[in-house]
C-alpha positions as CSV (number, residue, x, y, z in Angstrom):
1,X,36.3,87.9,-2.7
2,X,38.8,85.8,-4.5
3,X,37.5,84.7,-8.0
4,X,37.1,81.2,-9.3
5,X,37.0,79.8,-5.7
6,X,35.1,76.7,-4.6
7,X,34.2,76.7,-1.0
8,X,33.3,73.3,0.8
9,X,31.6,73.7,4.4
10,X,28.5,74.6,6.4
11,X,26.8,77.1,4.1
12,X,25.3,79.2,6.9
13,X,28.7,79.6,8.6
14,X,30.3,80.3,5.1
15,X,27.7,83.0,4.3
16,X,28.2,84.8,7.8
17,X,31.9,85.1,7.0
18,X,31.2,86.9,3.6
19,X,31.3,90.7,3.6
20,X,28.2,92.8,3.2
21,X,27.3,93.8,-0.5
22,X,29.9,91.9,-2.3
23,X,28.1,89.4,-4.3
24,X,26.5,90.0,-7.9
25,X,24.4,86.9,-8.4
26,X,23.1,83.9,-6.2
27,X,21.7,80.8,-7.5
28,X,20.5,78.3,-4.9
29,X,19.0,74.8,-5.2
30,X,18.1,73.9,-1.7
31,X,16.3,70.8,-0.4
32,X,12.7,70.7,-1.8
33,X,10.9,69.6,1.4
34,X,10.1,66.4,-0.5
35,X,10.3,64.2,2.7
36,X,12.3,61.4,0.7
37,X,15.6,59.7,1.0
38,X,17.9,60.0,-2.0
39,X,20.8,58.1,-3.2
40,X,23.4,59.5,-5.7
41,X,26.4,58.1,-7.5
42,X,29.4,60.2,-6.4
43,X,32.9,60.2,-8.0
44,X,34.7,58.1,-10.6
45,X,34.5,54.9,-8.4
46,X,30.8,54.9,-8.5
47,X,30.4,55.4,-4.7
48,X,26.8,55.7,-3.7
49,X,26.0,58.4,-1.2
50,X,22.7,59.0,0.5
51,X,20.9,62.0,2.0
52,X,17.7,63.0,3.3
53,X,15.3,65.6,2.6
54,X,13.2,65.0,5.7
55,X,12.1,67.5,8.3
56,X,11.0,66.3,11.6
57,X,9.5,69.8,12.5
58,X,7.5,70.0,9.4
59,X,7.2,72.9,7.1
60,X,7.8,75.3,10.0
61,X,11.2,73.8,10.6
62,X,12.1,73.9,6.9
63,X,11.0,77.5,6.4
64,X,12.9,78.5,9.5
65,X,16.1,76.7,8.2
66,X,15.9,78.3,4.7
67,X,14.9,81.8,5.9
68,X,18.1,82.1,8.0
69,X,20.2,81.2,4.9
70,X,18.4,83.5,2.5
71,X,18.5,86.3,5.0
72,X,22.3,86.1,5.0
73,X,22.2,86.0,1.1
74,X,20.2,89.1,0.9
75,X,22.9,90.8,3.2
76,X,25.9,89.9,1.0
77,X,24.2,90.8,-2.2
78,X,25.2,94.0,-3.8
79,X,22.5,96.7,-4.4
80,X,22.3,95.8,-8.0
81,X,22.5,91.9,-7.2
82,X,19.9,89.3,-8.1
83,X,19.0,85.8,-6.5
84,X,17.4,82.8,-8.2
85,X,15.9,80.3,-6.0
86,X,15.1,76.9,-7.4
87,X,12.3,74.9,-5.7
88,X,9.3,72.7,-6.6
89,X,5.7,72.3,-5.7
90,X,6.4,70.9,-2.4
91,X,7.2,74.3,-0.8
92,X,7.3,76.9,-3.5
93,X,4.2,78.9,-2.2
94,X,5.6,78.9,1.3
95,X,9.1,80.0,0.1
96,X,7.8,82.8,-1.9
97,X,5.3,84.2,0.6
98,X,7.2,83.5,3.9
99,X,10.7,84.1,2.9
100,X,11.3,85.9,-0.4
101,X,8.5,88.2,-0.2
102,X,9.5,89.2,3.4
103,X,13.2,89.4,2.8
104,X,13.4,91.0,-0.7
105,X,10.4,93.4,0.0
106,X,8.4,92.8,-3.2
107,X,11.4,93.0,-5.5
108,X,10.0,90.1,-7.5
109,X,11.0,90.1,-11.1
110,X,9.8,86.8,-12.7
111,X,9.4,83.1,-12.0
112,X,11.1,80.7,-14.5
113,X,9.2,77.6,-15.1
114,X,11.6,74.7,-16.0
115,X,10.1,71.8,-17.7
116,X,12.3,69.0,-16.3
117,X,10.4,65.9,-17.9
118,X,7.8,64.6,-20.1
119,X,7.3,61.5,-18.2
120,X,4.2,61.0,-15.9
121,X,2.0,58.2,-14.5
122,X,-1.0,57.9,-17.0
123,X,-2.9,55.8,-14.5
124,X,-2.7,58.4,-11.7
125,X,-6.0,60.5,-11.0
126,X,-4.1,63.8,-11.4
127,X,-2.1,65.7,-13.9
128,X,1.7,64.9,-14.1
129,X,4.0,67.3,-12.2
130,X,6.5,68.0,-14.9
131,X,8.1,71.3,-14.0
132,X,10.2,73.0,-11.3
133,X,10.2,76.8,-10.5
134,X,13.1,79.2,-10.3
135,X,12.1,82.5,-8.4
136,X,14.0,85.6,-9.7
137,X,14.3,88.4,-7.2
138,X,16.5,91.5,-6.9
139,X,17.8,93.3,-3.9
140,X,16.7,96.8,-5.2
141,X,15.0,98.3,-8.1
142,X,18.4,99.1,-9.6
143,X,19.4,95.7,-10.5
144,X,21.5,94.1,-13.2
145,X,19.7,92.0,-15.8
146,X,21.4,89.0,-17.3
147,X,19.4,88.4,-20.6
148,X,19.2,85.0,-22.3
149,X,22.1,84.2,-24.7
150,X,21.0,84.2,-28.2
151,X,22.5,81.9,-30.9
152,X,22.1,81.9,-34.5
153,X,19.5,79.8,-36.3
154,X,20.4,76.6,-37.8
155,X,21.0,76.9,-41.4
156,X,18.4,74.1,-42.3
157,X,15.7,75.7,-40.1
158,X,16.4,79.2,-41.4
159,X,16.1,78.1,-45.1
160,X,12.8,76.3,-44.7
161,X,11.2,78.9,-42.4
162,X,12.6,82.3,-43.7
163,X,12.0,81.8,-47.5
164,X,11.7,85.4,-48.6
165,X,14.1,88.2,-49.5
166,X,13.4,91.8,-49.8
167,X,14.8,94.4,-52.1
168,X,17.7,95.0,-49.7
169,X,18.7,91.3,-49.5
170,X,17.3,90.9,-46.1
171,X,15.8,87.5,-45.3
172,X,12.3,87.4,-43.8
173,X,9.2,85.2,-43.1
174,X,5.7,86.4,-43.0
175,X,3.3,86.1,-40.1
176,X,-0.4,87.0,-39.3
177,X,-1.5,90.5,-38.4
178,X,-5.2,89.7,-38.4
179,X,-7.0,87.2,-36.3
180,X,-8.9,84.3,-37.8
181,X,-11.7,81.9,-36.6
182,X,-9.3,79.7,-34.8
183,X,-8.1,82.7,-32.6
184,X,-11.5,84.1,-32.3
185,X,-13.1,87.7,-32.6
186,X,-11.7,90.5,-30.6
187,X,-14.3,93.4,-31.1
188,X,-11.9,96.1,-29.6
189,X,-9.3,95.3,-32.4
190,X,-11.8,95.5,-35.3
191,X,-10.8,98.8,-37.1
192,X,-10.3,99.9,-40.6
193,X,-6.7,100.4,-41.8
194,X,-5.9,101.6,-45.3
195,X,-9.4,100.4,-46.6
196,X,-9.0,97.1,-45.0
197,X,-11.1,95.9,-42.0
198,X,-10.5,92.1,-40.8
199,X,-13.5,90.3,-39.9
200,X,-12.1,88.9,-36.7
201,X,-10.0,91.8,-35.8
202,X,-6.3,92.7,-35.9
203,X,-3.7,91.0,-33.8
204,X,-2.6,94.3,-32.4
205,X,-3.7,97.7,-31.6
206,X,-3.6,100.4,-34.3
207,X,-0.4,102.1,-33.1
208,X,1.7,98.9,-33.2
209,X,0.2,98.3,-36.7
210,X,1.1,101.8,-37.8
211,X,4.6,101.4,-36.5
212,X,5.1,98.1,-38.4
213,X,4.0,99.8,-41.5
214,X,6.2,102.7,-41.1
215,X,9.2,100.4,-40.6
216,X,8.4,98.5,-43.7
217,X,7.4,95.5,-42.1
218,X,3.7,95.3,-43.4
219,X,3.3,93.4,-46.5
220,X,0.1,93.7,-48.6
221,X,-0.7,90.5,-50.7
222,X,-2.1,90.8,-54.3
223,X,-5.6,89.7,-52.9
224,X,-5.4,93.0,-50.5
225,X,-4.8,91.1,-47.4
226,X,-1.9,92.1,-45.0
227,X,0.9,90.1,-43.4
228,X,3.8,90.9,-41.1
229,X,7.5,90.7,-42.1
230,X,9.8,89.1,-39.6
231,X,13.4,89.5,-40.4
232,X,15.9,86.7,-39.7
233,X,18.6,89.1,-38.6
234,X,16.3,90.7,-35.8
235,X,15.3,87.2,-34.2
């Protein structure tokens, strides 16, 4: 398929024309089954265009419409391909159970919860709905993963948070390795290590604590209590 190509047309007919197993990644943002009318500002002239997200046949009509398209998307994905389907509370359960689980055969990877707003009606007798969901599925077990892009910490944040430097010049901050009253007791994590047994338990199992210590990331304070080193260059 030609790169950097934008196609305008009926999405189902376009999908049917795409060859099998040629696509690496699909992101789709279909109608949400909101049963509302929408108006959007279009183009430089401020033209108002309207569209409907209404389904005369109800949820069965909507699911049948979307199923046919996702089925084609599954066909054109490479064996290493992935799909990200954006939806909200109106039909997310139906989409996952009746479409994605059936077509992608339990190759669920994760669901991304997107906080889209903080605004809500405080007079309503329910909690505000502030998020959308993006379902992440792969075509097979052998899929490519696209990790989040990491950026460097802002200098002001780093200087305020990572205030310590070790003997090798590496900058770090400290963090708890033992629980406290606010976190509550964990009896299964109460054990002795190098003569110290925390009242509320450790934050981790012994093997992980030993690994931190072996890597030089366990710091013992002058009062005999431990803390964890978190290095800036590893975050």
